[in-house]
N, C-alpha and C positions, 0 to 999 in steps of 0.2 A: 072894073072898079074905077071910079072917077078919081082924078088927081087930088081933089079936095078930101075925099074919103081916105085915100092912101096917105095923104099928109097927116090927117088927124090920127091915124093908127101908127104912124112911123115911130113914135116914142112910147107906145104902150108896152107895159111890162107883162110878160107871161109868167105866171107863178108856177112853181113846180107841180102843184096839183092839176093845173090846166094842161101843162105839158104831158103829164102822165096820162090824163084822160085822152088827149089827142093821139098819143102813141098806142092807146089800147082801144077802148070802145068807140072813141071818136073816129079813129082811123078805120075801124071796122065799119062804122056807119057810112063813111065816105065811099067805101067799096061795096056797100049794100050787103055786108056780111055780118051785121050785128046780131043776127039770129044764130050764127055759127061760131063766132069767135069774139074776143074783145074783153071778156071777163071770166070769172071762175064759176059761172052758173052751171049747175048740173045739167049734163046733156050736150054742152058745147064742146068743141074740139079744144084740146089743150095745146095752145101755142103760147110759149113763154120762154123767158130766159132766166137763168139762175145767175145772180151777180155776186162776185167776190170783191169786197172792199177792203180786204186785209192787206197788210204790208208785204206779204209774200208774193203778191202779184206784180210788184215792181212799178206801180203807178202812184206816185206820191200825191197826185191831184185828188185822190179819193180816200186817202187814209183817214181813219176816223178815231175819235175818242170814245171811250166806253159810255160816256154820258150823252152822246148824240142821240136825238130822237129819230123816228122813222122818216119824218119829213126832211130832216137834215141829210140823212143818208141818201134818200132819193135825189135830193138836190145835188149832192156831191157827184152822184153817178151821172145824172142828166147833163151837168155842166162840165164835168171833168173826166168822165169814164171813157174808156176805149176798149178795143178788142181784148186787152189783157184782163179786163174785169169780167168778161162774159165766160163764166165757167161752163155752162151747159145751155144749149139751144134745143128747144122742143118744138116740133111741128106735128100737128095731129097726134100728139102723145108720144111721138118717136124722138129719141135723142139723135140729132143730126149734126151737131157742131158744138163749138166752144173749146176752151183750153183743156178741160179734162177729156173731152172726146178726142181732140187731136193728140194729146199725150198717149192715150190708149191706142190710137191708130198707129202712131209712130212706133210704139213698143211692139205691137203686133206685126207690123211690117218688118221691123228689125229681126224679130224671131223667125219670121217666114224666110227672110233673105238668108239668115244664118243656116237654117235648116236646108234650104235649097243648095247652098254652097257645099254642104257636107255630103249631099247625095251624089 
């Protein structure tokens, strides 16, 4: 990229809709995977995150009001979200991570450790 092109793009704003596209189908296209992932078209692999923007997650950057529309919620997550907001992570349709996944794992490991200690 030439310096003049870089300078002309330096102050361009990326809207939440553009960022969401880049994180989904746009990113899949860059990786030549748009025929497998990137949106919810039937037959594609389910790679997705389930986001929690509620107050119980402890991240005040994304707390919302009941009147907020979907675009506002997406914007809050894109600009202020972090690991505390990612409730579930799915890759190829399998739950592999997120706060609910980790809580379940910790609980299972705790039960396993207590059972072994009693044996």
